[in-house]
A tleap script that builds the chain and sets N, CA, C and O, in Angstrom:
source leaprc.protein.ff14SB
mol = sequence {
  NMET TYR LEU ALA ARG VAL VAL GLY ASN VAL
  VAL CYS SER ILE GLN ASP GLU ALA LEU ARG
  GLY ILE ARG LEU MET LEU VAL GLU ARG VAL
  TYR GLY GLY GLY THR VAL VAL ALA LEU ASP
  ALA VAL GLY SER GLY PRO GLY GLU MET VAL
  TYR VAL CYS ARG GLY LYS GLU ALA SER PHE
  ALA PHE LYS GLY ARG GLU VAL PRO THR GLU
  SER THR ILE VAL ALA ILE VAL ASP ASP VAL
  GLN ARG VAL CGLY
}
set mol.1.N position { -59.383 -29.419 -31.618 }
set mol.1.CA position { -58.648 -30.463 -32.745 }
set mol.1.C position { -57.586 -30.198 -33.534 }
set mol.1.O position { -57.909 -29.251 -34.251 }
set mol.2.N position { -56.493 -30.544 -33.771 }
set mol.2.CA position { -55.673 -30.109 -34.861 }
set mol.2.C position { -54.582 -31.438 -34.738 }
set mol.2.O position { -54.325 -32.334 -33.934 }
set mol.3.N position { -54.112 -30.946 -36.100 }
set mol.3.CA position { -52.717 -32.255 -36.145 }
set mol.3.C position { -51.037 -31.740 -35.854 }
set mol.3.O position { -50.475 -30.682 -36.139 }
set mol.4.N position { -50.575 -32.887 -35.217 }
set mol.4.CA position { -49.680 -33.013 -34.412 }
set mol.4.C position { -48.068 -33.469 -34.619 }
set mol.4.O position { -48.221 -34.287 -35.526 }
set mol.5.N position { -47.295 -33.459 -34.473 }
set mol.5.CA position { -46.658 -34.941 -34.686 }
set mol.5.C position { -45.345 -35.005 -34.011 }
set mol.5.O position { -44.490 -34.127 -33.899 }
set mol.6.N position { -45.365 -36.611 -33.449 }
set mol.6.CA position { -45.296 -36.502 -32.301 }
set mol.6.C position { -43.317 -35.917 -32.091 }
set mol.6.O position { -42.629 -35.998 -33.109 }
set mol.7.N position { -42.806 -35.522 -31.096 }
set mol.7.CA position { -41.505 -35.257 -31.417 }
set mol.7.C position { -40.699 -35.650 -30.202 }
set mol.7.O position { -39.486 -35.446 -30.263 }
set mol.8.N position { -41.231 -36.215 -29.047 }
set mol.8.CA position { -40.614 -36.999 -28.188 }
set mol.8.C position { -41.868 -37.808 -26.786 }
set mol.8.O position { -43.016 -38.253 -26.812 }
set mol.9.N position { -40.727 -37.614 -25.657 }
set mol.9.CA position { -41.907 -37.797 -24.533 }
set mol.9.C position { -41.196 -36.964 -23.383 }
set mol.9.O position { -40.352 -36.078 -23.244 }
set mol.10.N position { -41.996 -37.732 -22.681 }
set mol.10.CA position { -42.256 -37.280 -21.324 }
set mol.10.C position { -41.680 -38.171 -20.576 }
set mol.10.O position { -41.912 -39.331 -20.918 }
set mol.11.N position { -40.864 -37.999 -19.477 }
set mol.11.CA position { -40.270 -39.069 -18.424 }
set mol.11.C position { -40.771 -38.332 -17.327 }
set mol.11.O position { -40.492 -37.134 -17.281 }
set mol.12.N position { -41.736 -39.037 -16.080 }
set mol.12.CA position { -41.755 -38.482 -15.452 }
set mol.12.C position { -41.128 -39.449 -13.711 }
set mol.12.O position { -41.500 -40.565 -13.348 }
set mol.13.N position { -40.624 -38.977 -13.342 }
set mol.13.CA position { -39.819 -39.907 -11.612 }
set mol.13.C position { -41.718 -39.672 -10.768 }
set mol.13.O position { -42.257 -40.770 -10.631 }
set mol.14.N position { -42.067 -39.199 -10.576 }
set mol.14.CA position { -43.260 -38.176 -9.925 }
set mol.14.C position { -44.328 -38.167 -10.584 }
set mol.14.O position { -44.157 -38.065 -11.799 }
set mol.15.N position { -46.065 -38.282 -10.001 }
set mol.15.CA position { -46.849 -38.425 -11.213 }
set mol.15.C position { -48.087 -39.172 -10.567 }
set mol.15.O position { -48.193 -40.359 -10.261 }
set mol.16.N position { -49.205 -37.886 -10.420 }
set mol.16.CA position { -50.355 -38.100 -9.884 }
set mol.16.C position { -50.958 -39.141 -10.094 }
set mol.16.O position { -50.947 -39.561 -11.251 }
set mol.17.N position { -51.769 -39.992 -8.934 }
set mol.17.CA position { -52.064 -41.692 -9.258 }
set mol.17.C position { -53.213 -41.706 -10.815 }
set mol.17.O position { -53.714 -42.806 -11.048 }
set mol.18.N position { -53.498 -40.812 -11.567 }
set mol.18.CA position { -54.523 -40.950 -11.931 }
set mol.18.C position { -53.533 -40.940 -13.942 }
set mol.18.O position { -53.874 -41.310 -15.065 }
set mol.19.N position { -52.717 -40.516 -13.547 }
set mol.19.CA position { -51.877 -40.324 -15.013 }
set mol.19.C position { -51.387 -42.018 -15.126 }
set mol.19.O position { -51.268 -42.531 -16.238 }
set mol.20.N position { -51.103 -42.863 -13.768 }
set mol.20.CA position { -50.669 -44.517 -13.983 }
set mol.20.C position { -50.393 -44.696 -15.430 }
set mol.20.O position { -50.795 -43.764 -16.125 }
set mol.21.N position { -49.793 -45.688 -16.062 }
set mol.21.CA position { -49.786 -46.047 -16.466 }
set mol.21.C position { -50.090 -45.612 -18.079 }
set mol.21.O position { -50.084 -46.500 -18.932 }
set mol.22.N position { -50.401 -43.963 -18.518 }
set mol.22.CA position { -50.519 -43.290 -19.506 }
set mol.22.C position { -49.378 -42.655 -19.707 }
set mol.22.O position { -48.853 -42.097 -18.744 }
set mol.23.N position { -48.593 -42.598 -21.347 }
set mol.23.CA position { -47.770 -42.274 -21.741 }
set mol.23.C position { -47.685 -40.865 -21.849 }
set mol.23.O position { -48.849 -40.538 -22.080 }
set mol.24.N position { -47.043 -39.906 -21.822 }
set mol.24.CA position { -47.041 -38.462 -22.101 }
set mol.24.C position { -46.266 -37.919 -23.265 }
set mol.24.O position { -45.091 -37.609 -23.064 }
set mol.25.N position { -46.646 -37.808 -24.138 }
set mol.25.CA position { -45.704 -37.171 -25.705 }
set mol.25.C position { -45.588 -35.609 -25.598 }
set mol.25.O position { -46.343 -34.952 -24.881 }
set mol.26.N position { -44.414 -34.967 -26.495 }
set mol.26.CA position { -44.287 -34.436 -26.657 }
set mol.26.C position { -45.103 -33.999 -28.048 }
set mol.26.O position { -44.622 -34.658 -28.970 }
set mol.27.N position { -45.775 -33.445 -28.350 }
set mol.27.CA position { -46.274 -32.860 -29.577 }
set mol.27.C position { -45.978 -31.022 -30.745 }
set mol.27.O position { -46.441 -29.923 -30.438 }
set mol.28.N position { -45.439 -31.218 -31.516 }
set mol.28.CA position { -45.958 -30.333 -32.369 }
set mol.28.C position { -46.392 -29.992 -33.869 }
set mol.28.O position { -46.026 -30.466 -34.944 }
set mol.29.N position { -47.400 -28.893 -33.504 }
set mol.29.CA position { -48.459 -28.886 -34.413 }
set mol.29.C position { -48.009 -28.887 -35.947 }
set mol.29.O position { -46.993 -28.385 -36.429 }
set mol.30.N position { -49.016 -29.569 -36.571 }
set mol.30.CA position { -48.128 -29.591 -37.725 }
set mol.30.C position { -48.494 -27.700 -38.528 }
set mol.30.O position { -47.494 -27.230 -39.071 }
set mol.31.N position { -49.683 -26.850 -38.567 }
set mol.31.CA position { -49.962 -25.946 -39.217 }
set mol.31.C position { -49.931 -25.176 -37.935 }
set mol.31.O position { -50.685 -25.364 -36.980 }
set mol.32.N position { -48.712 -24.047 -38.045 }
set mol.32.CA position { -49.538 -22.724 -36.819 }
set mol.32.C position { -48.199 -23.053 -35.623 }
set mol.32.O position { -47.981 -22.406 -34.599 }
set mol.33.N position { -47.605 -23.984 -36.019 }
set mol.33.CA position { -46.232 -24.728 -34.901 }
set mol.33.C position { -46.691 -24.474 -33.192 }
set mol.33.O position { -47.889 -24.724 -33.059 }
set mol.34.N position { -46.095 -24.087 -32.013 }
set mol.34.CA position { -46.047 -24.290 -30.891 }
set mol.34.C position { -45.977 -26.449 -30.846 }
set mol.34.O position { -46.143 -27.477 -31.503 }
set mol.35.N position { -45.543 -25.782 -29.306 }
set mol.35.CA position { -45.325 -27.647 -28.822 }
set mol.35.C position { -46.382 -27.541 -27.466 }
set mol.35.O position { -46.618 -26.519 -26.822 }
set mol.36.N position { -46.909 -28.827 -27.251 }
set mol.36.CA position { -47.355 -28.801 -26.708 }
set mol.36.C position { -47.621 -30.474 -25.750 }
set mol.36.O position { -47.687 -31.406 -26.552 }
set mol.37.N position { -47.769 -30.929 -24.246 }
set mol.37.CA position { -46.925 -32.604 -24.188 }
set mol.37.C position { -48.863 -32.642 -23.512 }
set mol.37.O position { -49.602 -31.884 -22.885 }
set mol.38.N position { -48.963 -34.370 -24.303 }
set mol.38.CA position { -50.413 -34.213 -24.757 }
set mol.38.C position { -50.377 -36.079 -24.506 }
set mol.38.O position { -49.695 -36.927 -25.083 }
set mol.39.N position { -51.459 -36.225 -23.358 }
set mol.39.CA position { -51.218 -37.421 -23.403 }
set mol.39.C position { -51.976 -38.577 -24.514 }
set mol.39.O position { -52.992 -38.386 -25.182 }
set mol.40.N position { -51.221 -39.662 -24.466 }
set mol.40.CA position { -51.388 -40.677 -25.407 }
set mol.40.C position { -52.617 -41.824 -24.762 }
set mol.40.O position { -52.609 -42.551 -23.769 }
set mol.41.N position { -53.617 -41.581 -25.833 }
set mol.41.CA position { -54.369 -42.802 -26.223 }
set mol.41.C position { -54.854 -44.172 -26.873 }
set mol.41.O position { -55.662 -45.098 -26.802 }
set mol.42.N position { -53.522 -43.501 -27.715 }
set mol.42.CA position { -53.706 -44.853 -28.930 }
set mol.42.C position { -52.639 -45.679 -29.342 }
set mol.42.O position { -52.664 -46.620 -30.136 }
set mol.43.N position { -51.328 -45.020 -28.448 }
set mol.43.CA position { -49.821 -45.868 -28.701 }
set mol.43.C position { -49.012 -45.193 -30.109 }
set mol.43.O position { -48.563 -45.681 -31.146 }
set mol.44.N position { -49.102 -43.705 -29.491 }
set mol.44.CA position { -48.410 -43.203 -30.839 }
set mol.44.C position { -46.586 -43.439 -30.517 }
set mol.44.O position { -46.260 -43.971 -29.455 }
set mol.45.N position { -45.818 -43.123 -31.232 }
set mol.45.CA position { -44.468 -42.948 -31.921 }
set mol.45.C position { -44.067 -41.645 -32.280 }
set mol.45.O position { -44.681 -40.826 -32.964 }
set mol.46.N position { -42.940 -41.547 -31.727 }
set mol.46.CA position { -41.733 -40.200 -32.315 }
set mol.46.C position { -41.822 -40.449 -34.180 }
set mol.46.O position { -41.543 -41.347 -34.975 }
set mol.47.N position { -42.250 -39.395 -34.214 }
set mol.47.CA position { -42.287 -38.994 -35.730 }
set mol.47.C position { -43.748 -39.552 -36.300 }
set mol.47.O position { -44.052 -39.724 -37.480 }
set mol.48.N position { -44.274 -39.703 -35.539 }
set mol.48.CA position { -45.783 -40.060 -36.430 }
set mol.48.C position { -46.689 -39.087 -36.456 }
set mol.48.O position { -46.679 -38.439 -35.409 }
set mol.49.N position { -47.727 -38.611 -37.501 }
set mol.49.CA position { -48.839 -37.475 -37.547 }
set mol.49.C position { -49.908 -37.869 -36.762 }
set mol.49.O position { -50.623 -38.813 -37.096 }
set mol.50.N position { -50.112 -37.128 -35.587 }
set mol.50.CA position { -51.239 -37.591 -35.071 }
set mol.50.C position { -52.346 -36.655 -35.089 }
set mol.50.O position { -52.216 -35.617 -35.738 }
set mol.51.N position { -53.971 -37.014 -34.133 }
set mol.51.CA position { -55.078 -35.984 -34.139 }
set mol.51.C position { -54.673 -35.904 -32.684 }
set mol.51.O position { -54.335 -36.840 -31.960 }
set mol.52.N position { -54.747 -34.890 -32.447 }
set mol.52.CA position { -54.670 -34.251 -31.073 }
set mol.52.C position { -55.980 -33.566 -30.281 }
set mol.52.O position { -56.088 -32.415 -30.704 }
set mol.53.N position { -56.882 -33.820 -29.411 }
set mol.53.CA position { -58.257 -32.979 -29.237 }
set mol.53.C position { -57.688 -32.380 -27.583 }
set mol.53.O position { -56.628 -32.832 -27.152 }
set mol.54.N position { -58.239 -31.671 -27.007 }
set mol.54.CA position { -57.796 -30.234 -26.532 }
set mol.54.C position { -59.036 -29.772 -25.045 }
set mol.54.O position { -60.103 -30.368 -24.894 }
set mol.55.N position { -58.764 -29.124 -24.520 }
set mol.55.CA position { -59.906 -28.858 -23.299 }
set mol.55.C position { -60.452 -29.991 -22.836 }
set mol.55.O position { -59.815 -31.044 -22.809 }
set mol.56.N position { -61.905 -29.865 -22.352 }
set mol.56.CA position { -62.275 -30.733 -21.607 }
set mol.56.C position { -62.746 -31.672 -22.049 }
set mol.56.O position { -63.325 -32.254 -21.132 }
set mol.57.N position { -62.889 -32.397 -23.311 }
set mol.57.CA position { -63.021 -33.322 -24.238 }
set mol.57.C position { -62.056 -34.150 -24.813 }
set mol.57.O position { -62.139 -35.069 -25.628 }
set mol.58.N position { -60.796 -33.454 -24.010 }
set mol.58.CA position { -59.368 -34.317 -23.962 }
set mol.58.C position { -59.378 -35.827 -23.400 }
set mol.58.O position { -58.955 -36.853 -23.933 }
set mol.59.N position { -60.440 -35.490 -21.260 }
set mol.59.CA position { -59.755 -36.871 -21.289 }
set mol.59.C position { -61.072 -37.599 -21.252 }
set mol.59.O position { -61.401 -38.118 -20.185 }
set mol.60.N position { -61.768 -37.683 -22.176 }
set mol.60.CA position { -62.861 -38.264 -22.969 }
set mol.60.C position { -62.917 -39.611 -23.453 }
set mol.60.O position { -63.868 -40.385 -23.563 }
set mol.61.N position { -60.933 -39.801 -23.887 }
set mol.61.CA position { -60.474 -40.412 -24.738 }
set mol.61.C position { -60.019 -42.013 -23.620 }
set mol.61.O position { -59.563 -43.104 -23.961 }
set mol.62.N position { -60.338 -41.563 -22.486 }
set mol.62.CA position { -59.483 -42.739 -21.418 }
set mol.62.C position { -61.489 -42.694 -20.471 }
set mol.62.O position { -61.831 -41.752 -19.756 }
set mol.63.N position { -62.396 -43.900 -20.769 }
set mol.63.CA position { -63.147 -44.157 -20.896 }
set mol.63.C position { -63.950 -44.795 -18.579 }
set mol.63.O position { -63.920 -45.943 -18.134 }
set mol.64.N position { -64.276 -44.013 -18.111 }
set mol.64.CA position { -64.036 -44.242 -17.277 }
set mol.64.C position { -63.995 -44.056 -16.119 }
set mol.64.O position { -64.712 -44.402 -15.179 }
set mol.65.N position { -62.319 -42.970 -16.297 }
set mol.65.CA position { -61.060 -43.013 -15.982 }
set mol.65.C position { -61.529 -40.818 -15.495 }
set mol.65.O position { -62.026 -40.002 -16.271 }
set mol.66.N position { -61.198 -40.637 -14.360 }
set mol.66.CA position { -60.708 -39.391 -14.478 }
set mol.66.C position { -59.425 -38.693 -14.502 }
set mol.66.O position { -58.859 -38.504 -13.426 }
set mol.67.N position { -58.889 -38.283 -15.593 }
set mol.67.CA position { -57.203 -38.048 -16.045 }
set mol.67.C position { -57.608 -36.603 -16.284 }
set mol.67.O position { -58.597 -36.261 -16.932 }
set mol.68.N position { -56.722 -35.778 -15.682 }
set mol.68.CA position { -56.501 -34.008 -15.678 }
set mol.68.C position { -55.476 -34.410 -16.905 }
set mol.68.O position { -54.417 -35.037 -16.910 }
set mol.69.N position { -56.078 -33.917 -17.713 }
set mol.69.CA position { -55.679 -33.310 -19.072 }
set mol.69.C position { -55.573 -32.240 -19.577 }
set mol.69.O position { -55.259 -31.732 -18.500 }
set mol.70.N position { -55.544 -31.337 -20.308 }
set mol.70.CA position { -55.457 -30.366 -21.401 }
set mol.70.C position { -55.457 -30.892 -22.524 }
set mol.70.O position { -56.381 -30.296 -23.077 }
set mol.71.N position { -55.078 -31.559 -23.200 }
set mol.71.CA position { -54.832 -32.588 -24.189 }
set mol.71.C position { -54.149 -33.905 -24.469 }
set mol.71.O position { -53.205 -34.522 -23.974 }
set mol.72.N position { -54.823 -34.051 -25.254 }
set mol.72.CA position { -54.626 -35.719 -25.654 }
set mol.72.C position { -54.770 -37.004 -27.495 }
set mol.72.O position { -55.553 -37.010 -28.444 }
set mol.73.N position { -54.144 -37.435 -27.301 }
set mol.73.CA position { -53.246 -37.640 -28.673 }
set mol.73.C position { -54.913 -39.186 -28.844 }
set mol.73.O position { -55.011 -40.062 -27.984 }
set mol.74.N position { -55.846 -39.110 -29.979 }
set mol.74.CA position { -56.833 -39.445 -30.290 }
set mol.74.C position { -56.610 -40.015 -31.146 }
set mol.74.O position { -57.484 -39.585 -31.898 }
set mol.75.N position { -56.146 -40.633 -31.634 }
set mol.75.CA position { -56.084 -40.973 -33.135 }
set mol.75.C position { -54.249 -40.800 -33.782 }
set mol.75.O position { -53.510 -39.848 -33.529 }
set mol.76.N position { -53.965 -41.780 -34.467 }
set mol.76.CA position { -52.759 -41.841 -35.478 }
set mol.76.C position { -53.128 -41.816 -37.127 }
set mol.76.O position { -53.760 -42.721 -37.672 }
set mol.77.N position { -52.530 -40.404 -37.947 }
set mol.77.CA position { -53.295 -39.963 -38.982 }
set mol.77.C position { -52.034 -41.436 -40.106 }
set mol.77.O position { -50.918 -41.897 -39.866 }
set mol.78.N position { -53.016 -41.656 -41.234 }
set mol.78.CA position { -52.345 -42.400 -41.915 }
set mol.78.C position { -52.344 -41.202 -43.399 }
set mol.78.O position { -51.504 -41.525 -44.239 }
set mol.79.N position { -52.914 -40.325 -43.644 }
set mol.79.CA position { -52.948 -39.862 -44.659 }
set mol.79.C position { -53.205 -38.482 -44.657 }
set mol.79.O position { -54.170 -38.300 -43.914 }
set mol.80.N position { -52.978 -37.878 -44.928 }
set mol.80.CA position { -53.412 -35.562 -45.422 }
set mol.80.C position { -54.173 -35.634 -46.562 }
set mol.80.O position { -53.260 -35.786 -47.374 }
set mol.81.N position { -55.172 -35.635 -47.210 }
set mol.81.CA position { -55.441 -35.034 -48.767 }
set mol.81.C position { -55.699 -33.162 -48.839 }
set mol.81.O position { -56.789 -32.784 -48.410 }
set mol.82.N position { -55.075 -32.465 -49.173 }
set mol.82.CA position { -55.513 -30.897 -49.467 }
set mol.82.C position { -56.727 -31.175 -50.720 }
set mol.82.O position { -56.568 -31.766 -51.788 }
set mol.83.N position { -57.591 -30.726 -50.341 }
set mol.83.CA position { -58.350 -30.324 -51.453 }
set mol.83.C position { -58.271 -28.714 -51.965 }
set mol.83.O position { -58.007 -27.822 -51.160 }
set mol.84.N position { -58.527 -28.445 -53.378 }
set mol.84.CA position { -58.428 -27.480 -53.990 }
set mol.84.C position { -56.835 -26.920 -54.632 }
set mol.84.O position { -56.764 -25.879 -55.286 }
savepdb mol mol.pdb
quit
């Protein structure tokens, strides 16, 4: 899991039926760089800081559905505080 910023969205004219109704967002890691496509489970938008879950657990955000995903936005971050 990691923090990222939403930098855009992905539009697909043809997609797997399991992805119908789910937005695909382009996210950039806040620490460590790298950009990936993540499914949006929480309604995030461009410029927002989000919490991204990766791996098998990424599909858990879509209860009862089998969604083919490697990364999913599971939270919109309001604030980050560093300690020390």
